[in-house]
C-alpha positions in Angstrom: -10.0 48.0 -28.1 -7.5 50.0 -26.1 -9.0 52.9 -27.5 -12.4 51.9 -26.9 -11.3 51.2 -23.1 -9.5 54.5 -22.8 -13.2 56.4 -24.1 -14.7 54.1 -21.8 -13.1 55.0 -18.7 -11.1 58.1 -19.1 -8.0 58.7 -16.6 -7.3 62.4 -15.8 -3.8 62.0 -17.1 -5.1 60.0 -20.6 -6.4 62.7 -22.8 -3.5 65.2 -22.0 -1.2 62.4 -22.6 1.1 63.9 -25.6 1.5 61.7 -28.7 5.2 61.0 -29.7 6.2 63.1 -32.5 7.4 59.8 -34.9 3.4 58.8 -34.0 2.1 62.1 -34.6 4.2 62.1 -38.3 3.2 58.6 -39.0 -0.5 59.6 -38.5 -0.6 62.6 -40.7 1.4 60.8 -43.5 -1.0 58.2 -43.5 -4.0 60.2 -43.1 -3.2 62.4 -46.2 -2.4 59.2 -48.4 -5.2 57.1 -47.1 -7.6 59.0 -49.6 -5.6 58.2 -52.9 -4.3 54.6 -52.1 -6.7 53.0 -54.3 -6.4 55.2 -57.4 -2.4 55.2 -56.5 -2.2 51.6 -56.9 -4.5 51.2 -59.9 -2.1 53.7 -62.0 0.9 51.8 -60.6 -0.7 48.6 -62.0 -1.5 50.2 -65.5 2.0 51.5 -65.6 3.3 48.1 -65.0 1.2 46.3 -67.4 2.0 48.8 -69.9 6.1 48.3 -69.4 5.5 44.5 -69.5 3.5 44.7 -72.8 6.3 46.8 -74.6 8.6 44.3 -73.3 7.3 41.4 -74.6 6.6 43.2 -77.8 2.8 43.5 -78.0 3.5 47.1 -79.3 6.7 49.7 -79.2 6.9 52.5 -76.8 6.8 54.8 -79.7 3.1 54.0 -80.6 0.0 56.2 -79.5 -1.4 53.5 -77.0 1.8 53.2 -75.1 1.7 57.0 -74.9 -1.8 57.1 -73.4 -1.4 54.3 -71.1 1.8 55.7 -69.9 -0.2 59.0 -69.1 -3.0 56.9 -67.1 0.0 55.5 -65.0 2.1 58.4 -64.6 -0.6 61.2 -64.4 -1.1 60.8 -60.5 2.6 60.4 -59.6 3.5 63.5 -61.7 1.1 65.8 -60.3 1.1 64.4 -56.8 1.7 67.5 -55.1 -1.9 68.3 -56.1 -3.7 65.5 -54.5 -1.6 65.6 -51.5 -2.3 69.0 -51.3 -6.2 68.4 -51.3 -5.8 65.7 -49.0 -3.4 67.5 -46.4 -5.7 70.6 -46.4 -8.4 68.2 -45.2 -6.1 66.6 -42.3 -5.0 70.1 -41.0 -8.5 71.4 -41.5 -7.9 74.2 -43.9 -10.4 74.3 -46.9 -9.4 71.3 -49.5 -9.4 73.3 -52.6 -7.1 76.1 -51.1 -4.7 73.0 -50.8 -5.2 72.1 -54.3 -4.2 75.3 -55.6 -1.0 74.9 -53.6 -0.3 71.6 -55.1 -1.0 72.9 -58.5 1.4 76.0 -58.0 4.1 73.8 -56.9 3.6 71.9 -60.3 3.7 74.9 -62.2 5.9 74.5 -65.4 7.7 77.8 -65.0 9.1 77.2 -61.6 10.5 73.9 -61.7 14.4 73.6 -61.9 14.4 71.7 -65.3 12.7 74.6 -66.9 14.7 77.2 -65.6 18.0 75.3 -66.0 16.9 74.8 -69.5 15.9 78.5 -70.5 19.3 79.9 -69.8 22.7 80.5 -67.7 22.1 81.4 -63.9 22.1 85.0 -62.2 24.8 83.9 -60.1 25.5 80.2 -57.7 24.8 80.6 -54.6 27.2 79.2 -51.7 29.7 78.6 -54.7 32.6 76.4 -53.6 30.7 74.4 -51.1 28.6 71.2 -51.2 25.7 73.6 -51.3 26.8 75.4 -54.1 23.0 76.3 -56.0 22.6 78.2 -59.4 20.4 80.9 -58.8 18.0 81.4 -62.3 15.8 84.1 -60.8 14.7 85.9 -57.3 11.9 86.8 -55.7 12.3 90.9 -55.2 16.1 90.5 -54.8 15.6 87.2 -52.4 17.1 84.3 -54.4 15.0 81.6 -55.3 17.0 78.0 -55.3 14.8 75.9 -57.5 14.1 72.3 -57.5 11.4 70.0 -59.4 8.3 69.8 -57.1 6.7 67.3 -59.2 6.3 63.8 -57.9 7.4 65.4 -54.5 5.8 64.7 -50.8 7.1 66.3 -48.3 7.4 70.1 -49.6 3.6 70.0 -50.3 2.7 68.7 -47.1 4.9 71.2 -45.0 3.6 74.3 -47.2 0.0 73.3 -46.5 0.5 72.9 -42.9 1.9 76.6 -42.8 -1.0 77.5 -44.9 -3.6 76.1 -42.4 -2.0 78.2 -39.9 -2.0 81.4 -42.1 -5.8 80.5 -43.1 -6.9 80.2 -39.3 -5.1 83.4 -38.4 -6.5 85.5 -41.4 -10.0 83.9 -40.9 -9.9 85.5 -37.3 -8.8 89.1 -38.5 -10.1 89.5 -41.7 -13.4 91.3 -42.0 -16.4 89.0 -42.7 -17.3 91.2 -45.4 -14.3 90.2 -47.7 -13.1 87.1 -46.3 -14.8 85.1 -49.1 -11.7 86.2 -51.1 -9.5 88.0 -48.8 -8.6 85.1 -46.9 -7.4 82.5 -49.4 -5.5 85.6 -51.2 -3.5 86.3 -48.2 -2.9 82.7 -47.5 -1.3 82.1 -50.6 0.6 85.0 -50.7 2.1 84.2 -47.3 2.5 80.6 -47.5 3.7 80.1 -51.3 6.8 82.6 -51.1 7.8 80.9 -47.7 7.5 77.6 -49.3 9.3 77.9 -52.4 12.0 80.2 -50.8 12.5 78.4 -47.5 10.9 75.0 -47.7 12.2 74.2 -51.2 15.8 75.2 -50.5 15.9 73.1 -46.9 14.8 70.3 -48.9 17.3 70.7 -51.7 20.3 71.0 -49.2 19.0 68.1 -47.4 19.1 66.2 -50.9 22.6 67.2 -51.3 23.6 66.0 -48.1 22.4 62.8 -48.3 24.1 62.6 -52.1 27.6 63.5 -50.6 27.0 61.0 -47.5 26.3 58.2 -49.8 29.3 59.1 -52.5 31.7 59.1 -49.4 30.5 55.8 -47.6 30.8 54.4 -51.3 34.4 55.5 -51.9 35.2 53.8 -48.2 33.3 50.5 -48.8 30.8 49.7 -51.6 29.5 46.8 -49.5 28.5 49.0 -46.5 27.2 51.8 -49.1 25.1 49.2 -50.9 23.4 48.1 -47.4 22.9 51.8 -46.6 21.3 52.5 -49.6 19.3 49.4 -49.3 18.4 50.1 -45.8 17.2 53.9 -45.9 16.0 54.0 -49.7 12.4 53.5 -48.6 12.8 56.3 -45.7 14.2 58.7 -48.3 11.4 57.8 -50.3 8.9 59.1 -47.7 10.5 62.5 -47.7 11.3 62.5 -51.3 14.8 62.8 -50.6 15.4 59.9 -52.6 15.4 61.9 -55.8 18.9 63.0 -54.1 20.3 60.1 -55.5 18.5 59.9 -59.0 20.3 62.5 -60.5 23.6 60.9 -59.4 22.7 57.7 -61.2 21.5 59.4 -64.2 25.2 61.2 -64.4 26.6 57.8 -63.6 24.7 56.3 -66.8 25.5 59.2 -69.2 29.3 59.7 -68.2 30.7 56.2 -66.8 27.6 54.1 -68.9 26.5 52.3 -65.8 25.6 53.1 -62.1 26.3 51.7 -58.8 24.0 53.9 -56.5 20.8 53.1 -57.8 21.8 49.4 -58.5 21.7 48.9 -54.8 18.1 49.8 -54.4 16.6 46.5 -56.3 15.5 45.1 -53.3 13.3 47.4 -52.1 10.0 46.7 -53.4 10.3 43.0 -53.5 11.0 43.3 -49.5 7.7 45.5 -49.4 5.8 42.9 -51.5 7.0 40.0 -49.3 6.2 41.8 -46.1 2.4 42.2 -47.4 2.5 38.6 -48.8 3.3 37.4 -45.1 0.8 39.6 -43.5 -2.0 38.7 -46.2 -1.5 35.0 -45.4 -2.0 35.7 -41.8 -4.4 38.2 -41.8 -7.9 37.4 -42.8 -9.6 40.5 -42.1 -11.5 41.1 -45.8 -10.8 44.9 -45.6 -7.0 44.7 -44.9 -6.7 41.9 -47.6 -8.7 44.0 -50.3 -6.1 46.8 -49.4 -3.1 44.7 -49.3 -3.3 42.6 -52.7 -3.1 45.2 -55.0 -0.3 46.9 -53.1 1.7 43.7 -53.1 0.9 43.3 -56.6 1.8 47.1 -57.1 5.2 46.7 -55.1 6.6 43.2 -56.1 5.9 43.3 -59.7 5.9 47.0 -61.1 7.9 48.8 -58.3 5.2 51.1 -57.1 5.6 51.1 -53.4 3.6 54.1 -52.1 0.6 52.1 -51.8 2.3 49.6 -49.5 4.4 52.5 -47.5 1.6 54.8 -46.8 -1.4 52.4 -46.8 0.1 49.5 -44.8 3.7 49.3 -43.6 4.5 52.7 -42.4 1.2 52.9 -40.4 1.8 49.7 -38.7 5.6 50.9 -37.9 7.1 47.3 -37.7 6.4 45.9 -41.2 8.1 49.1 -42.5 11.1 48.2 -40.4 11.1 44.6 -41.6 10.8 45.8 -45.4 14.0 48.3 -44.6 15.9 45.1 -43.1 15.2 42.8 -46.0 16.1 45.8 -48.5 19.5 46.3 -47.0 20.1 42.7 -47.7 19.7 43.1 -51.4 21.6 46.1 -51.3 24.7 44.3 -49.5 24.4 41.8 -52.1 24.6 44.3 -55.0 27.7 46.1 -53.1 29.3 42.8 -52.6 28.9 41.5 -56.0 29.8 44.8 -57.6 26.8 44.7 -59.7 25.9 47.6 -61.7 22.9 48.6 -64.0 23.2 50.1 -67.3 20.1 51.8 -68.0 17.6 53.6 -66.2 14.3 51.1 -67.1 11.3 49.7 -65.1 11.1 48.7 -61.7 10.3 45.8 -59.7 11.1 42.6 -61.9 11.4 44.5 -65.1 14.4 46.3 -63.5 16.3 43.1 -63.8 16.7 44.2 -67.3 18.6 47.3 -66.4 21.4 45.0 -65.2 22.0 43.7 -69.0 24.9 45.6 -70.7 23.4 47.5 -73.5 26.5 47.1 -75.6 28.7 43.9 -76.2 30.3 42.7 -73.4 31.4 39.0 -73.2 33.0 39.4 -69.9 29.9 40.5 -68.1 27.0 39.0 -69.9 24.0 38.3 -67.6 26.0 38.2 -64.6 25.0 41.3 -63.2 21.5 40.8 -63.9 21.6 37.2 -62.0 23.2 39.2 -59.3 20.2 41.7 -59.2 17.8 38.7 -59.2 19.8 36.7 -56.4 19.7 40.0 -54.3 16.0 40.6 -54.9 15.0 37.2 -53.9 17.2 37.6 -50.9 15.3 40.5 -49.9 12.0 38.9 -50.3 12.9 35.9 -48.5 14.5 37.7 -45.4 11.3 40.2 -45.2 8.9 37.4 -45.3 10.6 35.1 -42.9 10.9 37.7 -40.4 7.4 39.0 -40.9 5.6 36.0 -40.8 7.2 35.1 -37.9 6.5 38.2 -35.8 3.3 39.4 -37.4 0.2 39.2 -35.1 -3.0 40.5 -36.9 -4.7 40.9 -33.8 -1.9 43.5 -32.2 -1.8 45.7 -35.7 
């Protein structure tokens, strides 16, 4: 109604009022994700049911049926930059197919860090002896290429597409009409891809390393505080794709120590989001909202796929996102307080509880850590639900 009133009686200064940076960022992110929320929730649910059927012994995870269903569930998320490149291009006023190509380039197997790392020894290490030490496997005409894995990432492709949209507009104005059809996309790709891979990628990599080092430092100071911080900020890190900075640390811990305490602390984030959406679902009777909220809630709560809930509902409305972060922090605090760790990298949501069972014989631990994980999950859900149900007003959303 506020927008209609503003349109009906425009004030002199109203159209010129600048949008707050946070509001602009949320508007951009929501607009980019909105077109794929339904299919994202569908893929997440298929992946979750596939995990459920394996856990129930319906079929093994080595059979062809599991492989094909997992491909359906993982396909969108693995090639997420392609979808986001397409929708981001539309949001930024660029030809959508050019954005799709940018996403495809960022998913190209040959430039992924995992591929380059497996191919051989690095040429040299950039910033050796610092926390930003980065092995360089290839260079771009003498410029070091700090590689990273771009599949399933969010922010890099959005920034590259935004820069590409500016380049496209510039070249569209300057390139002669006779050759504009193929020269504009050609020049745009030649301008934006090197900048994206040589500048935006390294910035994201260094930011991820800073976050990882900060978490380790806080954990050394206080596991309880570290647990609360990981829980509180996990969903924020997901938005920027920086949560991948903690995943390698968790995998290293699992392979060297046999357990991990960092990823264990994010157990409550999907339960908090699911609970927030459930509270909103109960109070909001709008059918369009409920059709979006129900699959996003199921996907988050049971299968740990939170993107539809974050980008479709929680983040655009801001307060539900903050409430979910608070609920997640409670779960992280409980894990930090209990000292619980996970012993495998398994499923998400309710299936993540099994990761807290020791993989080898352990008479002293047993199911203790899994019980703490369940307690942390339920506490996250209860706190988030209580706050959102008490404060949510559908008419103000």
